[in-house]
N, C-alpha and C positions, 0 to 999 in steps of 0.2 A: 504494500500500500504506500502510495506517494502522496504527500499533502498537495492539494489542489487538483488532483486527478480523481475522477470518479472510479470507484472500485467495485467490481462484482467478483466474488470468489465462490468456489464450490467446496463442499465438505462431504467427502465420500465415507467418512468414518461412521456416522450414525447408521447408514444402511448396511455397511459391512458388519458392524457389531450385531445388528438385528439378524442378518443372514446367519452368522455363526451361532447365535443363540437359538435360532430356529433349528439348525442342524443338530445341535447338542441337546437342547432342552426339549423342544417340541417333538423332534423326530427320534431322539434318544441315541443318535449315532456316537460312537466312541472312536472309530477308526476313520478319520477324515484326512484325505490328502489335499494338498494345495498346489495349484499350478499358477505361478506368478508370472510377471512380465520381466523385462530387462532390469538388471540390478540397479542401473542408474536412474530408472524411472521413479519419480516421486509418487505417482499413483500406485505403482507396484509396491514400493516401500511401505506406503500407508496401509494397503490392503493386507500384505503379508504380516505386518506388525500386529494388526488386529487379529489375524488368524492365530498367531503364536500367543498373543495375550489371552484370547478366549479359551484356547486349549489349556493353557496353564491355569487360568482361573477355575476351570472345571476339573483340574487334576488329571487331564488326559495327556498321554505321552506324545511327543513330537520327535521321533527318531528322524535322522536325516533322510531316510527313505520315503517319508511322507511329504517332503517338500521338494519341488522342482521348479525350474524356470523354463518358460516358453517364451512367446513373444505376442504382442498385442495384435499381430496380423493373423494369429491362429495357426501359423506354420509350425506346429509342434507335436505332430502325431507320435514321433519317436519318443519324446519325453513322457507323454501320456502312456504309451505302451510300457515303458520302463517302470513308471509309477505303479501300474497295475501288476506287472510281473513281480516287482519287488514287494508287493503288498497284496497277496492273494485273498486276504480277508477284508479288503477295503470296502467300506460301507458308503462313502460319499467322496466326491471330488468337488472342492470349491475352486472356482476359476476366477482369475483376476480380471477377465473380461468375457463378454458373450462370444466373441470369435474363438477364444480358447475353448469355451464350453461346447460350441458347435463341433469343434474337432474331437472333443471327448465323446460326443454323441456318435460320431462316425467310427471312432476306434471301438467303442463299446458295441456298436451294432455289428461290426466285423467279427467281434468275439462272441456274438450271440447273447450279449447281456442286454437286458431291457432297462432303460433309464426310467427311474421312478418305481421300479419293482425290484430289480437285482442290485441296483446301485443308484444313489442320488447324485445329481449334478446341479451346481448353481453357477450363475454368471454374474456379470457386473456391467452395467451401461443401459440395460433395457433396450437393446437394439430392436428396431421395429419387427424384425423376423422372429424375435424370441417368443412372442405370444402365439405364433402360427406353426411352430415346429411341433413334432409329436414325440413325447408329451411337451406341452408348453413349458418353457424354461423359467424356473424360479430365479429371480435376478434382482440386482440393486438398480433402482431407477435413478439415474443421474445422466442426462443426455446433453449433448451439445445444442440440441434444439431448444431445450428449456433455458440454457445459458444464453443463447442468442435472443430469445424472446425478452428476457429480462434486460439484456443489453440494449435492445431496440427501444424498450419502454424508457430506459434511463436516457438514451439519446433524445427521445422526445421531450422528456423533462428538462434536459439541458437546453434544448432549442426554445423552450417556453420560459427560460430564465428561472426555473425552479431550483431550489437548493439541492446539493449533492445528497444522494442517499446511498450509503455503502450497504451492499446486500451480500449475504452468504446464502447460497442455495444448499439446503441439506438433502442428502440422499435418503431414499426410503427403500425398504425391501418389499418385493412383490412375490408372494408365495403362489406358485403355479404347480403343475403336475410333476415336475422333474424330481421332486423329493418324495413322491408318493402321495402328495396331497390330493384330496378329492374336492377341489374347489373349482367353481366356475371361472372361466377365463375372465380376466379384467377385474376380479375381486382382489382388492389390495388389502394386505395385512400390514399394519404399521406398529 
């Protein structure tokens, strides 16, 4: 934040915390893997930090085999394959973005594992495709579209001479079928 400049920020932490609580508390999973993004990515650092924090808070182990790095483009089938191979009793895979989750779906399908039945998968970003895949992806809602809408509103406020409003967009978790939930699509759980 710089004095004199309008500031809009986003906070992915609330949604990621709710996602992990959903997996651990609501679903009862204890063996949860995490596929993060690039090590230098601030978003990846935030999401993986919350993963480790939640697992520790609930007394769940996080051996190195449960954590891996992919990339936000989703070109990471090999690391997901290794995650599954190294953890045959894996119950859930939390992904740092929806594109990674889509790759997890493909890998699991090739292995004849059913998402939402044999293993849970979550994403992050609420990509438009997330609600239309089978089963619909449980994900954290924090999109560039929302960010752009708020920025456009702030630009209008600025053109009207209105005072600066610093805004932080909080993320929210949306439970869909990929964790085994039996919820109607578009029903949000916050």
